C-alpha positions in Angstrom: 127.2 81.5 59.6 124.6 78.8 60.1 120.9 79.7 60.1 119.4 80.7 63.4 117.1 78.1 64.8 113.7 79.3 66.0 112.7 78.7 69.6 109.9 76.3 70.4 106.4 77.3 69.3 105.4 77.5 73.0 107.4 80.6 73.3 105.3 82.5 70.7 102.6 83.0 71.7 82.8 93.5 78.8 82.7 95.1 80.9 79.5 93.9 82.8 77.4 96.1 85.0 76.3 94.5 88.2 73.9 96.5 90.3 73.6 100.3 90.3 76.0 102.5 92.3 74.1 105.4 93.9 76.1 108.6 94.0 74.0 110.9 96.0 76.8 112.9 97.6 80.1 114.3 96.2 83.2 112.1 96.4 84.8 112.1 99.9 81.8 113.9 101.4 79.6 110.9 102.3 78.3 110.1 105.7 80.3 107.7 107.8 78.2 104.7 106.9 78.5 105.5 103.2 82.2 106.4 103.1 83.8 105.6 99.8 86.9 104.3 101.5 85.7 101.5 103.7 88.1 99.2 105.5 90.2 97.2 103.1 89.6 94.2 105.2 85.9 94.1 104.4 84.6 91.4 102.2 85.1 91.9 98.5 82.1 92.4 96.3 81.9 89.7 93.6 81.5 91.1 90.0 82.1 89.5 86.6 84.0 92.4 85.1 85.2 96.0 85.8 83.1 97.7 88.5 84.4 101.2 87.5 81.7 103.8 86.8 82.8 107.4 85.8 86.2 107.1 87.7 87.5 110.0 89.7 91.0 108.5 90.0 93.2 105.7 88.6 95.6 103.4 90.4 98.2 101.8 88.1 100.4 98.9 89.3 103.7 97.9 87.8 104.2 94.1 87.9 107.7 92.9 88.5 108.9 94.1 91.9 105.6 95.6 92.8 103.0 92.8 92.6 105.6 90.0 93.0 109.4 89.9 93.6 110.5 88.4 90.3 113.9 90.1 89.5 116.0 87.2 90.7 113.8 84.8 88.7 114.4 86.9 85.6 118.2 86.8 86.2 118.2 83.0 86.5 116.1 82.7 83.4 118.4 84.9 81.4 121.4 82.9 82.4 119.7 79.7 81.5 119.0 81.1 78.0 122.6 82.2 77.7 123.7 78.7 78.6 121.2 77.1 76.3 122.6 78.9 73.3 126.2 79.0 74.6 126.4 82.8 74.5 130.0 84.0 74.8 131.8 87.3 74.5 135.5 87.0 73.6 135.3 83.3 74.3 133.9 83.8 77.8 130.4 82.5 78.8 127.9 85.3 79.5 126.5 85.1 83.0 124.8 88.0 84.8 125.7 88.2 88.5 123.3 89.4 91.2 125.3 92.6 91.5 125.4 93.3 87.8 121.7 92.5 87.3 120.8 95.0 90.1 122.6 97.7 88.0 121.1 96.5 84.7 117.5 96.3 85.9 117.7 99.8 87.3 119.2 101.2 84.1 117.2 99.6 81.3 113.6 98.6 81.1 112.5 95.5 79.2 114.3 92.2 78.5 115.4 92.7 74.9 116.7 96.2 75.6 118.7 94.8 78.6 120.4 92.2 76.4 121.1 94.8 73.6 122.5 97.2 76.2 124.8 94.5 77.6 126.1 93.4 74.2 126.5 96.9 72.9 128.6 97.8 75.9 130.5 94.6 76.5 131.0 93.2 73.0 129.0 91.3 70.4 128.2 87.7 71.4 128.8 84.4 69.6 126.4 81.5 70.1 125.8 77.9 69.2 123.5 78.9 66.4 125.3 81.8 64.7 128.6 83.6 64.5 129.2 87.0 66.0 126.4 89.4 64.7 127.7 91.8 62.1 124.7 94.1 61.9 122.0 95.5 64.2 119.5 93.2 62.5 121.5 90.1 63.2 121.9 91.1 66.8 118.1 91.7 67.1 117.4 88.2 65.6 119.7 86.6 68.2 118.2 88.6 71.0 114.7 87.6 69.8 115.6 83.9 70.1 117.3 84.4 73.5 114.2 86.2 74.7 112.0 83.3 73.6 114.2 80.8 75.5 114.3 83.1 78.5 110.5 83.3 78.6 110.3 79.5 78.5 112.6 79.2 81.5 111.0 82.1 83.3 107.5 80.6 83.1 108.8 77.3 84.5 110.3 79.1 87.5 107.4 81.5 88.1 104.9 78.7 88.2 106.8 77.1 91.1 107.7 80.0 93.4 106.0 83.3 92.6 103.9 84.9 95.5 102.4 88.4 95.9 104.2 91.1 98.0 102.6 92.1 101.3 99.4 94.2 100.9 99.4 94.5 97.1 96.4 92.2 96.4 94.4 93.7 99.3 94.9 97.2 97.9 94.1 96.1 94.4 90.9 94.4 95.6 89.9 97.6 97.5 90.4 99.6 94.3 88.6 97.1 92.1 85.6 97.1 94.4 85.4 100.9 94.4 83.4 102.1 91.4 85.2 105.5 91.4 88.7 104.1 91.1 90.0 102.7 87.7 92.6 100.0 88.2 95.3 98.7 85.9 98.6 96.9 85.6 101.3 98.3 83.3 104.4 96.2 83.0 107.6 96.4 80.9 107.8 92.6 80.8 107.3 90.6 77.6 103.6 89.6 77.4 104.1 85.8 77.6 106.1 86.0 80.8 103.9 88.8 82.2 100.8 86.8 81.6 102.3 83.8 83.5 103.0 86.0 86.5 99.7 87.8 86.7 97.6 84.6 86.1 99.5 82.8 88.8 99.6 85.6 91.4 96.8 88.0 90.6 94.5 85.4 89.2 92.1 85.4 86.2 89.1 86.6 88.2 90.9 89.7 89.5 92.3 90.4 86.1 88.8 90.3 84.5 87.9 93.2 86.7 90.7 95.5 85.8 90.2 98.5 83.5 93.5 98.3 81.7 96.3 95.6 81.5 99.4 96.4 79.4 102.7 94.6 78.8 105.9 95.6 77.1 104.7 94.2 73.8 101.9 96.7 73.8 104.2 99.7 73.4 106.9 100.7 71.0 109.0 102.3 73.7 109.8 100.7 77.1 110.2 102.3 80.5 111.7 104.7 81.4 109.8 106.1 78.5 106.3 107.2 79.8 104.4 105.8 76.8 102.8 102.9 78.6 101.4 105.1 81.3 100.2 107.7 78.8 98.4 105.0 76.8 96.9 103.6 80.0 95.6 107.1 81.0 94.1 107.5 77.5 92.3 104.1 77.8 90.9 105.1 81.2 90.0 108.6 80.2 91.4 110.5 83.1 93.9 113.5 83.2 97.4 112.7 84.4 96.9 114.5 87.7 94.2 112.0 88.7 96.5 108.9 88.2 98.7 107.3 90.8 101.4 104.7 89.8 103.0 102.2 92.1 106.6 101.3 91.0 109.7 99.8 92.6 112.6 101.2 90.7 114.1 104.4 89.2 113.3 103.2 85.7 109.6 102.8 86.5 109.6 106.1 88.5 111.0 108.0 85.6 108.2 106.5 83.4 105.5 107.6 85.8 106.9 111.1 86.4 107.5 111.5 82.6 103.8 110.9 82.2 103.1 113.6 84.8 101.6 111.2 87.4 102.0 110.7 91.1 104.2 107.8 92.0 104.5 105.6 95.1 107.6 103.5 95.4 107.6 100.1 97.1 111.3 99.4 97.1 113.0 96.0 96.9 116.3 94.8 98.3 118.0 95.8 95.1 116.5 99.3 94.9 116.2 100.3 98.5 119.3 102.6 98.4 118.2 104.6 95.4 117.4 108.3 95.7 113.7 108.0 94.9 112.7 111.4 96.4 115.5 113.0 94.5 114.0 111.6 91.3 110.5 112.9 92.2 108.8 110.1 94.1 105.7 111.2 96.0 106.0 108.5 98.6 108.4 105.6 99.4 107.3 102.5 101.3 108.8 99.2 102.2 105.6 97.5 101.0 101.8 98.2 100.8 100.8 96.4 104.0 99.5 99.6 105.7 98.4 101.5 102.6 94.8 101.9 101.6 92.7 104.0 99.2 91.9 106.7 101.7 95.5 107.3 102.5 96.3 107.6 98.8 93.4 109.6 97.4 91.8 111.6 100.1 94.6 114.2 100.2 94.5 114.4 96.4 90.7 114.9 96.4 91.1 117.7 99.0 93.7 119.5 96.9 96.8 118.4 98.8 99.8 116.5 97.7 100.0 112.7 98.0 101.8 111.8 101.2 101.8 108.4 103.0 
């Protein structure tokens, strides 16, 4: 077979203390005018880096499906990559339908694992740059190249159409501005595509204030494995019982619960019919438009279960 051609090079790719936070009363026992959980609509405090000081809790956001609805954008980008390299199985072009991708994204976490899952279950692919892979190594090489092209197409699409889901940036800002809440983003997505999304939607200023930001490239095992959340917890320095994850799918929910954390689901059109409570979700919402820190963390601080 001919040599595989590499994708374009474009596909490779202090904390600062501002002011002093006085903690003269225990958490959740402040006077009304000093309440930790002020209205989320209040003006945001401007800081240069993470505002977190000795956090009592952590709030960890997934990215795709939670911060921004990107799954259809991913599907389109995968299909463009398949078309670019003329990917075929038994002579038929590979194209993931909306219905099939809904199943796939709720079964396998991460882009490369999705493609390997598909090929291992539907047949080895041929392409314009190679014959049918004969070994796992050859398949991995082809999948790497496909992922590079997919990322190129995805970044082009995201830059044009991606917007935040209702309430998510307001909740993130409220948590960032609270010195007793550590905040992070933990995504299964490939770092290059992930960075394009968070820079476009979350923005560099907000990102600079987060305590932890992790993409799929930062872990050896993707969701539903809990590794990414376990590592995030270690970075923040809190026990699992003090962490709350916001996810949108069963795959993400299993990762959060596998890490022993509370999990809020904000479902999407492709995940709304899943049995989230049956899989251990602590709360299920259509979006985050009426969710704030007090609703999430006050019950936990008082020894009760999270319930929205």
